[in-house]
MARMARTOR-511449 format. One line per field, with one value per residue: x, y, z of N, C-alpha, C in turn; chain. Coordinates in steps of 0.2 Angstrom, whole numbers, always signed. Example, Ala and Ser with C-alpha at 12.3 -4.5 7.8 and 13.67 -1.06 7.14 Angstrom:
# residues 2
nxx = [+66|+64]
nyy = [-28|-11]
nzz = [+39|+35]
caxx = [+62|+68]
cayy = [-22|-5]
cazz = [+39|+36]
cxx = [+66|+64]
cyy = [-16|+0]
czz = [+39|+39]
cadena = [A|A]
This chain:
# residues 393
nxx = [-4|-16|-34|-39|-52|-64|-72|-81|-88|-101|-110|-108|-113|-127|-130|-129|-141|-150|-149|-148|-134|-118|-106|-89|-77|-61|-44|-30|-25|-31|-39|-50|-53|-50|-59|-72|-71|-70|-83|-92|-91|-97|-98|-91|-75|-69|-56|-55|-43|-36|-30|-36|-49|-54|-54|-64|-75|-76|-78|-88|-100|-113|-111|-101|-107|-116|-110|-110|-123|-128|-123|-108|-91|-84|-69|-60|-69|-71|-62|-69|-79|-90|-98|-107|-120|-125|-125|-135|-147|-147|-148|-161|-169|-167|-170|-165|-157|-141|-133|-122|-105|-96|-80|-68|-54|-53|-61|-66|-70|-78|-88|-95|-99|-108|-118|-123|-129|-132|-139|-148|-149|-138|-128|-116|-100|-86|-70|-56|-39|-34|-42|-36|-43|-47|-35|-31|-41|-37|-25|-13|-9|+2|+12|+17|+15|+23|+27|+15|+11|+22|+22|+9|-7|-10|-16|-7|+6|+4|-3|+6|+18|+27|+41|+39|+44|+50|+38|+30|+37|+37|+23|+20|+28|+21|+8|+10|+16|+6|-8|-10|-7|-17|-28|-24|-15|+1|+15|+27|+33|+41|+39|+26|+28|+35|+26|+16|+24|+26|+13|+12|+20|+12|+1|-13|-14|-20|-25|-17|-18|-11|+1|+6|+6|+16|+27|+30|+31|+21|+5|-9|-21|-17|-12|-24|-31|-23|-24|-37|-35|-28|-37|-47|-41|-40|-29|-27|-38|-50|-54|-67|-71|-82|-98|-106|-108|-101|-94|-93|-81|-74|-62|-61|-55|-51|-44|-30|-28|-19|-24|-17|-5|+8|+11|+12|+22|+33|+34|+38|+51|+55|+63|+63|+54|+60|+65|+53|+48|+54|+52|+47|+35|+27|+16|+6|+5|+0|-12|-17|-18|-28|-40|-42|-45|-58|-65|-64|-72|-85|-86|-85|-97|-105|-108|-108|-95|-96|-88|-79|-69|-65|-60|-56|-54|-44|-35|-38|-43|-52|-48|-57|-74|-88|-103|-118|-133|-142|-132|-115|-100|-85|-68|-52|-35|-20|-3|+5|+11|+7|-6|-9|-13|-17|-21|-35|-39|-44|-56|-63|-65|-72|-84|-89|-92|-101|-110|-126|-127|-116|-109|-103|-85|-70|-54|-42|-27|-9|-6|-8|-19|-36|-48|-58|-58|-60|-73|-72|-70|-56|-46|-35|-23|-24|-37|-46|-57|-67|-74|-83|-97|-101|-99|-108|-121]
nyy = [-140|-136|-132|-120|-119|-105|-93|-86|-93|-100|-89|-84|-94|-93|-80|-81|-89|-80|-69|-63|-60|-61|-51|-52|-44|-37|-36|-39|-56|-61|-72|-73|-79|-92|-96|-93|-102|-114|-115|-113|-124|-129|-119|-110|-103|-86|-76|-59|-52|-58|-54|-58|-63|-51|-42|-48|-47|-33|-29|-37|-38|-45|-56|-62|-64|-73|-85|-91|-98|-103|-95|-89|-87|-72|-65|-51|-41|-27|-23|-22|-12|-8|-19|-21|-15|-24|-35|-32|-33|-46|-53|-48|-53|-67|-70|-79|-85|-82|-82|-76|-74|-61|-54|-43|-32|-19|-5|+6|+6|-5|-4|+8|+4|-6|+1|+9|+1|-12|-11|-17|-30|-37|-44|-40|-46|-44|-50|-52|-55|-70|-74|-75|-85|-94|-99|-105|-115|-123|-128|-120|-109|-96|-98|-89|-71|-61|-68|-69|-55|-51|-60|-58|-61|-65|-76|-83|-84|-94|-105|-108|-108|-98|-86|-73|-59|-58|-61|-50|-40|-42|-41|-28|-21|-26|-22|-8|-5|-11|-10|+3|+12|+9|+15|+29|+42|+41|+50|+50|+36|+32|+42|+39|+27|+30|+37|+27|+20|+30|+30|+17|+19|+26|+18|+14|+26|+43|+51|+63|+73|+84|+84|+72|+74|+84|+78|+70|+78|+82|+89|+93|+89|+79|+70|+66|+61|+50|+42|+38|+30|+19|+15|+11|+0|-9|-9|+0|+5|+17|+21|+28|+42|+40|+47|+51|+64|+67|+77|+88|+92|+82|+73|+75|+69|+54|+37|+29|+13|-1|-15|-27|-33|-38|-33|-20|-20|-24|-13|-4|-8|-18|-33|-45|-56|-55|-42|-35|-38|-29|-17|+0|+2|-9|-9|-2|-10|-21|-17|-13|-26|-32|-24|-26|-40|-39|-32|-41|-51|-45|-42|-55|-60|-52|-40|-22|-13|-10|-2|+10|+24|+32|+48|+62|+80|+80|+71|+58|+42|+28|+13|+6|+7|-2|-2|-6|-9|+1|+3|+6|-2|-2|-5|-9|-10|-17|-21|-27|-41|-43|-39|-22|-11|+2|-1|-1|+12|+21|+14|+15|+29|+32|+24|+31|+44|+41|+34|+27|+23|+16|-1|-16|-16|-21|-28|-31|-40|-43|-55|-72|-77|-77|-69|-62|-45|-33|-31|-31|-38|-48|-52|-63|-63|-74|-79|-70|-72|-73|-61|-60|-61|-49|-41|-46|-40]
nzz = [+20|+31|+34|+45|+55|+54|+64|+59|+50|+52|+53|+40|+32|+36|+32|+18|+16|+17|+9|-8|-12|-4|+3|+7|+15|+20|+25|+13|+12|+23|+23|+16|+3|+6|+15|+9|-2|+5|+12|+1|-8|-20|-29|-43|-43|-46|-50|-51|-51|-61|-77|-89|-85|-79|-90|-98|-90|-89|-102|-107|-98|-96|-103|-96|-83|-87|-89|-77|-71|-59|-50|-42|-34|-33|-34|-27|-32|-33|-43|-54|-56|-64|-65|-55|-57|-67|-60|-51|-59|-63|-50|-46|-56|-54|-41|-31|-16|-10|-21|-27|-21|-15|-14|-7|-5|-3|+3|-4|-18|-17|-7|-12|-24|-20|-12|-22|-32|-27|-15|-1|-7|-3|+10|+22|+27|+37|+37|+47|+51|+59|+75|+92|+99|+88|+84|+96|+97|+86|+90|+88|+94|+99|+114|+122|+126|+120|+109|+102|+100|+92|+81|+76|+68|+55|+43|+33|+40|+50|+43|+34|+41|+40|+42|+52|+51|+38|+30|+34|+29|+15|+13|+16|+6|-6|-4|-4|-17|-25|-21|-15|-26|-34|-28|-24|-31|-27|-27|-22|-16|-5|+5|+8|+13|+25|+31|+35|+44|+54|+58|+63|+74|+82|+86|+96|+102|+104|+89|+81|+69|+63|+69|+65|+51|+50|+55|+44|+34|+25|+20|+30|+25|+16|+25|+31|+20|+17|+29|+28|+17|+22|+32|+23|+17|+27|+36|+47|+60|+67|+83|+90|+102|+115|+113|+124|+134|+149|+156|+149|+143|+134|+125|+107|+97|+88|+92|+86|+79|+74|+64|+66|+76|+73|+61|+64|+73|+65|+57|+66|+68|+76|+79|+85|+96|+109|+109|+109|+121|+130|+124|+122|+117|+120|+129|+121|+110|+116|+120|+107|+101|+110|+108|+94|+95|+101|+91|+81|+86|+85|+71|+65|+68|+59|+64|+68|+75|+93|+100|+110|+116|+131|+137|+148|+151|+159|+155|+160|+158|+150|+142|+133|+129|+130|+122|+127|+124|+135|+144|+148|+147|+155|+150|+154|+149|+152|+150|+159|+169|+182|+192|+197|+210|+205|+192|+191|+192|+182|+178|+190|+191|+180|+182|+193|+187|+177|+184|+186|+173|+170|+168|+175|+177|+168|+168|+157|+156|+155|+161|+168|+175|+177|+186|+200|+206|+218|+214|+200|+184|+180|+167|+161|+147|+139|+140|+134|+126|+135|+137|+127|+130|+134|+122|+113|+110]
caxx = [-7|-23|-38|-40|-59|-65|-78|-86|-91|-108|-113|-108|-119|-133|-131|-131|-147|-155|-148|-145|-127|-115|-100|-84|-72|-56|-37|-27|-22|-35|-42|-57|-53|-49|-65|-77|-70|-72|-90|-96|-87|-100|-98|-85|-71|-66|-52|-54|-36|-34|-31|-41|-56|-56|-56|-70|-80|-76|-80|-95|-102|-118|-109|-97|-111|-120|-106|-111|-130|-130|-119|-100|-87|-81|-64|-58|-74|-70|-58|-73|-85|-96|-102|-112|-127|-127|-127|-142|-152|-146|-151|-168|-172|-167|-173|-162|-153|-134|-131|-115|-101|-92|-75|-64|-49|-52|-68|-68|-74|-83|-94|-98|-103|-114|-123|-126|-132|-134|-142|-154|-148|-132|-126|-108|-96|-79|-65|-50|-34|-36|-42|-33|-48|-47|-28|-31|-45|-33|-19|-8|-8|+8|+11|+20|+12|+28|+27|+9|+12|+27|+20|+3|-12|-11|-16|-1|+11|+2|-5|+12|+23|+32|+45|+35|+47|+50|+31|+27|+41|+34|+16|+20|+30|+16|+3|+12|+17|+1|-14|-10|-7|-24|-32|-22|-9|+6|+21|+33|+31|+45|+35|+20|+30|+37|+19|+14|+29|+24|+6|+13|+23|+6|-4|-15|-13|-24|-23|-16|-16|-7|+8|+8|+8|+22|+33|+31|+33|+15|+0|-14|-26|-14|-12|-31|-32|-19|-27|-43|-33|-26|-43|-51|-38|-40|-23|-29|-45|-50|-58|-70|-72|-89|-102|-109|-104|-102|-91|-93|-75|-71|-58|-65|-51|-51|-38|-28|-25|-18|-28|-13|+1|+14|+13|+14|+29|+38|+35|+42|+58|+56|+65|+62|+50|+64|+65|+47|+47|+57|+51|+43|+28|+24|+9|+2|+4|-5|-19|-19|-21|-34|-45|-43|-49|-65|-68|-65|-78|-91|-86|-86|-105|-108|-110|-104|-91|-99|-82|-77|-65|-67|-55|-58|-50|-38|-32|-40|-45|-54|-46|-63|-81|-93|-110|-122|-140|-142|-127|-108|-96|-78|-63|-45|-31|-14|+1|+9|+9|+5|-11|-7|-19|-19|-24|-42|-41|-48|-62|-67|-66|-78|-90|-91|-95|-106|-115|-130|-126|-110|-110|-97|-79|-66|-47|-38|-20|-4|-4|-11|-24|-42|-51|-62|-55|-63|-79|-70|-68|-49|-46|-29|-24|-26|-44|-49|-63|-73|-77|-88|-104|-102|-99|-113|-127]
cayy = [-134|-137|-126|-118|-116|-98|-92|-82|-98|-101|-83|-83|-98|-90|-74|-84|-92|-75|-63|-65|-60|-59|-47|-53|-39|-38|-35|-45|-62|-62|-79|-73|-84|-99|-97|-94|-108|-120|-114|-114|-129|-131|-113|-109|-97|-82|-70|-53|-50|-61|-49|-61|-63|-44|-39|-51|-44|-26|-28|-40|-41|-49|-63|-65|-67|-79|-91|-94|-98|-105|-91|-90|-83|-67|-62|-44|-38|-20|-21|-22|-8|-8|-26|-21|-14|-30|-40|-30|-35|-53|-54|-46|-58|-74|-70|-84|-83|-85|-84|-74|-72|-56|-53|-37|-30|-12|-3|+12|+4|-11|-1|+13|+0|-10|+6|+12|-4|-18|-10|-21|-36|-40|-44|-39|-49|-42|-55|-50|-61|-75|-72|-80|-91|-98|-102|-110|-121|-127|-130|-117|-102|-95|-99|-83|-65|-58|-71|-67|-49|-50|-63|-55|-66|-66|-83|-87|-86|-100|-110|-111|-108|-93|-82|-67|-53|-59|-61|-44|-35|-43|-39|-20|-20|-28|-17|-1|-5|-12|-8|+10|+15|+8|+20|+36|+44|+43|+52|+48|+30|+32|+46|+36|+21|+33|+39|+21|+18|+34|+28|+11|+21|+29|+13|+14|+33|+48|+53|+70|+73|+90|+82|+66|+77|+88|+73|+66|+83|+82|+93|+90|+86|+73|+65|+64|+56|+44|+39|+35|+24|+14|+12|+7|-6|-13|-9|+3|+8|+23|+21|+35|+43|+40|+53|+53|+70|+68|+83|+94|+93|+76|+74|+73|+65|+46|+34|+25|+6|-6|-22|-33|-31|-41|-28|-14|-21|-24|-6|-1|-10|-23|-39|-52|-56|-53|-35|-32|-38|-23|-11|+6|+2|-15|-8|+0|-16|-26|-13|-14|-33|-33|-20|-30|-46|-37|-30|-47|-55|-42|-43|-62|-61|-48|-34|-17|-12|-6|+0|+17|+25|+38|+52|+68|+85|+79|+65|+52|+38|+21|+11|+4|+7|-6|+1|-12|-6|+8|+2|+7|-6|+1|-10|-6|-14|-17|-27|-30|-48|-43|-34|-17|-7|+8|-3|+0|+19|+23|+11|+18|+36|+32|+22|+37|+49|+38|+32|+21|+21|+11|-8|-19|-15|-27|-27|-36|-39|-48|-61|-79|-80|-73|-69|-56|-41|-26|-31|-30|-44|-48|-57|-65|-62|-81|-80|-64|-74|-73|-55|-60|-60|-41|-39|-49|-36]
cazz = [+23|+34|+35|+52|+55|+56|+68|+54|+45|+53|+51|+33|+29|+38|+27|+11|+15|+18|+4|-14|-12|+2|+2|+12|+15|+24|+22|+9|+16|+30|+23|+13|-2|+9|+19|+4|-6|+10|+13|-5|-12|-26|-33|-47|-41|-52|-47|-55|-52|-67|-82|-94|-82|-78|-97|-100|-85|-91|-109|-109|-91|-97|-105|-91|-78|-90|-88|-70|-70|-53|-46|-41|-30|-37|-29|-28|-37|-34|-48|-60|-53|-68|-65|-50|-60|-70|-55|-48|-64|-62|-44|-46|-60|-52|-34|-27|-11|-10|-28|-28|-15|-18|-10|-9|+0|-3|+4|-8|-24|-15|-3|-16|-29|-17|-10|-28|-36|-23|-8|+1|-10|+0|+17|+23|+33|+37|+39|+49|+52|+65|+82|+97|+100|+82|+84|+102|+95|+81|+93|+85|+97|+103|+121|+125|+124|+116|+102|+99|+98|+87|+75|+73|+67|+48|+42|+30|+45|+54|+39|+30|+45|+38|+46|+52|+49|+30|+27|+35|+24|+8|+13|+15|-1|-10|-2|-6|-24|-29|-19|-14|-32|-37|-24|-25|-35|-23|-31|-18|-11|+1|+9|+10|+18|+31|+34|+38|+49|+59|+60|+68|+80|+86|+87|+103|+104|+101|+82|+80|+61|+61|+71|+60|+44|+51|+55|+38|+29|+21|+22|+35|+21|+13|+30|+32|+15|+18|+35|+25|+13|+27|+34|+18|+16|+33|+39|+53|+61|+71|+88|+92|+109|+116|+113|+130|+137|+156|+160|+144|+140|+132|+118|+101|+92|+89|+93|+80|+80|+68|+65|+67|+80|+70|+55|+67|+76|+60|+55|+71|+67|+81|+75|+88|+102|+115|+109|+110|+128|+134|+120|+125|+113|+122|+131|+116|+106|+119|+119|+100|+100|+114|+105|+88|+97|+102|+85|+77|+88|+82|+63|+64|+69|+55|+68|+68|+81|+98|+105|+110|+122|+135|+140|+150|+150|+163|+152|+163|+152|+150|+135|+129|+132|+126|+122|+128|+125|+138|+149|+146|+151|+154|+150|+155|+146|+154|+148|+165|+171|+189|+193|+202|+212|+200|+186|+192|+194|+177|+179|+196|+189|+175|+186|+197|+183|+173|+189|+184|+166|+169|+170|+178|+174|+166|+166|+153|+158|+152|+166|+166|+179|+177|+193|+202|+212|+219|+210|+193|+181|+178|+162|+158|+140|+135|+141|+131|+123|+140|+136|+122|+132|+134|+115|+109|+110]
cxx = [-15|-27|-40|-47|-60|-72|-83|-90|-98|-112|-113|-113|-126|-135|-133|-138|-153|-155|-146|-138|-124|-108|-95|-78|-67|-49|-35|-24|-25|-38|-49|-58|-54|-56|-71|-77|-72|-79|-94|-92|-90|-100|-91|-82|-68|-62|-52|-48|-33|-35|-36|-48|-58|-58|-62|-76|-81|-80|-87|-98|-108|-116|-105|-101|-115|-116|-107|-119|-132|-126|-111|-97|-83|-76|-62|-62|-74|-66|-62|-79|-91|-100|-107|-119|-129|-129|-134|-147|-152|-150|-158|-172|-173|-171|-171|-157|-146|-131|-123|-112|-96|-86|-71|-60|-49|-60|-70|-73|-79|-89|-98|-102|-109|-120|-126|-131|-135|-137|-148|-154|-142|-131|-118|-105|-89|-75|-58|-45|-37|-37|-38|-37|-47|-40|-28|-35|-41|-27|-13|-6|-2|+7|+13|+17|+17|+28|+21|+9|+16|+25|+14|-1|-14|-11|-10|+5|+10|+0|+2|+19|+29|+35|+41|+38|+48|+43|+29|+31|+38|+27|+16|+22|+25|+10|+4|+13|+11|-6|-15|-10|-14|-29|-31|-16|-3|+12|+27|+32|+35|+42|+29|+22|+32|+31|+16|+18|+27|+17|+7|+16|+17|+0|-6|-15|-18|-21|-23|-13|-11|+1|+10|+10|+15|+28|+35|+32|+27|+10|-5|-19|-24|-14|-19|-33|-29|-21|-33|-41|-31|-32|-47|-48|-37|-33|-24|-36|-45|-56|-61|-71|-80|-93|-105|-105|-105|-99|-90|-86|-71|-67|-63|-61|-51|-44|-36|-25|-24|-22|-24|-6|+8|+16|+15|+21|+35|+39|+39|+50|+60|+57|+64|+57|+53|+64|+59|+45|+49|+56|+46|+36|+24|+17|+4|+0|-1|-12|-22|-22|-27|-40|-47|-47|-56|-68|-69|-71|-85|-91|-87|-94|-108|-111|-106|-100|-96|-94|-81|-72|-67|-61|-58|-53|-44|-34|-33|-44|-47|-52|-52|-69|-85|-100|-114|-129|-139|-136|-120|-104|-89|-73|-56|-40|-23|-9|+5|+6|+6|+0|-9|-13|-22|-21|-32|-44|-46|-55|-67|-69|-72|-84|-93|-95|-101|-112|-120|-130|-120|-111|-103|-91|-75|-59|-45|-30|-15|-2|-9|-18|-30|-46|-56|-58|-58|-70|-78|-68|-61|-48|-38|-29|-26|-34|-48|-56|-69|-76|-82|-95|-106|-102|-105|-120|-128]
cyy = [-136|-131|-126|-115|-109|-97|-89|-87|-99|-95|-82|-88|-96|-84|-76|-87|-86|-69|-66|-65|-58|-56|-49|-49|-41|-37|-41|-50|-63|-69|-79|-78|-91|-100|-98|-100|-114|-120|-116|-118|-130|-125|-112|-103|-93|-76|-64|-49|-53|-56|-52|-60|-55|-41|-42|-48|-37|-25|-31|-43|-45|-56|-66|-68|-73|-85|-95|-94|-100|-100|-93|-86|-78|-63|-55|-41|-31|-18|-20|-18|-8|-14|-25|-20|-20|-35|-39|-33|-43|-56|-53|-51|-65|-75|-76|-82|-86|-86|-82|-72|-67|-55|-47|-35|-22|-9|+2|+10|-1|-8|+4|+9|-4|-5|+9|+7|-10|-17|-14|-28|-40|-39|-43|-42|-47|-47|-52|-56|-65|-71|-77|-86|-96|-102|-107|-116|-126|-129|-126|-110|-101|-95|-93|-76|-62|-61|-69|-60|-48|-54|-60|-62|-67|-73|-87|-89|-92|-106|-113|-110|-104|-89|-75|-61|-53|-58|-53|-39|-36|-40|-31|-18|-21|-23|-10|-1|-6|-9|+0|+14|+14|+13|+27|+36|+46|+44|+49|+42|+30|+37|+43|+30|+24|+35|+33|+19|+23|+32|+22|+14|+24|+24|+14|+21|+37|+50|+60|+71|+78|+87|+76|+69|+81|+83|+70|+71|+83|+87|+89|+86|+79|+68|+62|+59|+50|+39|+35|+29|+18|+11|+8|+0|-11|-14|-6|+4|+13|+21|+27|+36|+43|+46|+56|+58|+71|+74|+89|+95|+87|+77|+72|+70|+58|+44|+29|+18|+3|-12|-27|-30|-33|-36|-22|-14|-21|-17|-2|-3|-15|-30|-45|-51|-53|-45|-32|-33|-32|-16|-6|+5|-5|-14|-6|-5|-21|-23|-14|-21|-34|-30|-24|-36|-45|-36|-36|-51|-52|-43|-50|-64|-56|-42|-28|-16|-8|-4|+7|+18|+31|+42|+59|+73|+85|+73|+58|+48|+31|+19|+10|+5|+3|-4|-5|-10|+1|+8|+3|+3|-4|-5|-7|-12|-13|-23|-30|-37|-48|-37|-29|-14|-2|+6|-1|+8|+22|+20|+14|+25|+36|+29|+27|+42|+47|+36|+26|+19|+16|+4|-10|-18|-21|-24|-33|-35|-44|-54|-67|-80|-75|-74|-62|-52|-35|-26|-30|-37|-43|-53|-57|-65|-69|-82|-74|-66|-73|-66|-55|-59|-53|-38|-41|-46|-31]
czz = [+25|+35|+42|+52|+57|+60|+64|+50|+46|+51|+43|+29|+30|+33|+20|+10|+15|+13|-2|-15|-6|+0|+8|+11|+20|+21|+18|+14|+22|+29|+19|+7|+1|+12|+14|+0|-1|+11|+7|-10|-19|-31|-37|-43|-46|-48|-52|-55|-58|-73|-87|-91|-81|-85|-99|-96|-87|-98|-111|-102|-91|-98|-100|-85|-81|-89|-81|-68|-63|-48|-46|-36|-34|-33|-31|-33|-38|-40|-55|-58|-57|-68|-60|-52|-64|-65|-52|-53|-63|-56|-43|-50|-57|-45|-30|-22|-12|-16|-29|-21|-18|-12|-12|-3|+1|-3|-1|-13|-22|-12|-8|-21|-26|-15|-16|-31|-32|-16|-7|-2|-7|+7|+17|+29|+32|+40|+41|+50|+58|+71|+86|+98|+94|+82|+90|+100|+90|+84|+91|+88|+100|+111|+125|+122|+119|+109|+98|+96|+92|+80|+72|+72|+60|+47|+39|+35|+49|+49|+35|+34|+43|+43|+46|+49|+41|+27|+28|+30|+17|+8|+12|+8|-6|-10|-5|-14|-28|-27|-18|-21|-36|-34|-25|-29|-30|-27|-28|-13|-5|+7|+12|+15|+25|+35|+38|+44|+55|+62|+65|+74|+85|+87|+95|+106|+101|+94|+82|+73|+60|+63|+67|+53|+45|+51|+49|+32|+23|+24|+27|+31|+18|+19|+31|+26|+15|+24|+32|+20|+17|+30|+29|+16|+22|+36|+46|+54|+67|+77|+91|+99|+109|+117|+119|+134|+145|+159|+155|+141|+138|+126|+113|+96|+93|+90|+87|+82|+74|+70|+68|+71|+77|+64|+59|+70|+71|+58|+60|+71|+73|+77|+78|+94|+108|+115|+111|+118|+132|+130|+123|+122|+115|+124|+126|+111|+109|+119|+112|+99|+104|+110|+98|+89|+98|+96|+81|+79|+85|+74|+62|+64|+64|+59|+67|+75|+86|+103|+104|+115|+125|+138|+142|+149|+154|+161|+156|+158|+154|+143|+131|+133|+127|+127|+122|+129|+129|+144|+145|+150|+150|+154|+150|+152|+148|+153|+153|+167|+178|+189|+199|+204|+207|+194|+185|+192|+188|+177|+184|+194|+185|+178|+190|+193|+180|+177|+186|+177|+165|+172|+174|+174|+173|+165|+162|+154|+155|+156|+164|+169|+179|+184|+194|+207|+212|+215|+203|+191|+179|+174|+160|+150|+136|+136|+139|+128|+128|+140|+131|+124|+132|+127|+111|+111|+105]
cadena = [A|A|A|A|A|A|A|A|A|A|A|A|A|A|A|A|A|A|A|A|A|A|A|A|A|A|A|A|A|A|A|A|A|A|A|A|A|A|A|A|A|A|A|A|A|A|A|A|A|A|A|A|A|A|A|A|A|A|A|A|A|A|A|A|A|A|A|A|A|A|A|A|A|A|A|A|A|A|A|A|A|A|A|A|A|A|A|A|A|A|A|A|A|A|A|A|A|A|A|A|A|A|A|A|A|A|A|A|A|A|A|A|A|A|A|A|A|A|A|A|A|A|A|A|A|A|A|A|A|A|A|A|A|A|A|A|A|A|A|A|A|A|A|A|A|A|A|A|A|A|A|A|A|A|A|A|A|A|A|A|A|A|A|A|A|A|A|A|A|A|A|A|A|A|A|A|A|A|A|A|A|A|A|A|A|A|A|A|A|A|A|A|A|A|A|A|A|A|A|A|A|A|A|A|A|A|A|A|A|A|A|A|A|A|A|A|A|A|A|A|A|A|A|A|A|A|A|A|A|A|A|A|A|A|A|A|A|A|A|A|A|A|A|A|A|A|A|A|A|A|A|A|A|A|A|A|A|A|A|A|A|A|A|A|A|A|A|A|A|A|A|A|A|A|A|A|A|A|A|A|A|A|A|A|A|A|A|A|A|A|A|A|A|A|A|A|A|A|A|A|A|A|A|A|A|A|A|A|A|A|A|A|A|A|A|A|A|A|A|A|A|A|A|A|A|A|A|A|A|A|A|A|A|A|A|A|A|A|A|A|A|A|A|A|A|A|A|A|A|A|A|A|A|A|A|A|A|A|A|A|A|A|A|A|A|A|A|A|A|A|A|A|A|A|A|A|A|A|A|A|A|A|A|A|A|A|A|A|A|A|A|A|A]
């Protein structure tokens, strides 16, 4: 198994030179442990999933930290929330940069612990599964779009050449059985699993909580709580509508996206890339992948997302709005392999309404050739990295 270089590596090293501790978050199996061990080879690695280590850290936090006078990588640190205050004392006393590298796959305990005890002492980096660019540079990227969407981009599938469907099934089972029960008291796991499947069926669409709750037979508040759990575990993210109110009647609901299309496709019951090619959700999955790629670029540079979407009261929509200083860059995402004239309708509508506040529009499509048409950038799916210049502000 060879290490595929991560785009976040350079930024991670920079943060460790500037802060006493660095927090690396992200979903399980996104490569956090592999990356941190590769970058900080000289640091001891400690997993707080290990019962013995967790008991040591819980019962004698000072003694536990004293074992690592030069710092360490503490994996799944949210499992020992009481240790954060002791870390604060240690970091303030030593005043050295890059002492501890903290990783975690659940934002609830991790972020609250940092904000209460380690504010100003840590930098945060979110590591998602591979980007297409990372796989392209390693020579392991799928050549067909359907293969990419079906397999998704979780590292184990590429590092160990695992069968995607089997891996996704095991991932969901492990996630539900272990992680969800750590966060909330789910009495009926089958109901929660149905909820996750319903969310997958809605990826790339406006989130309608009442409708989602009704389809799953749960209350509105329960649905809202479970969405938060999926967000905190980096399974889904919510893309907010842009706040700039051009026509007074914009939608206020966010759009729901999975971070990984392979996971969403498996939850939808798609069993082969060939099925995905003609599936009704193909367009939504392509949009899900494109949005995720743009978020990965921001996260790999330790930046917050600057992505939004726009939709007016007539349901006219632009899939993504990139907020770049005082300019809004509209991006349309279409899975078709041939560029049609109406692909640009949303971009033109937005540019007309936003006027001077709109920058150049971009179309990301399922074809191969990148070019310029009607003064719009047209980007083939394999060239999605070319949009990075717009994201890097």
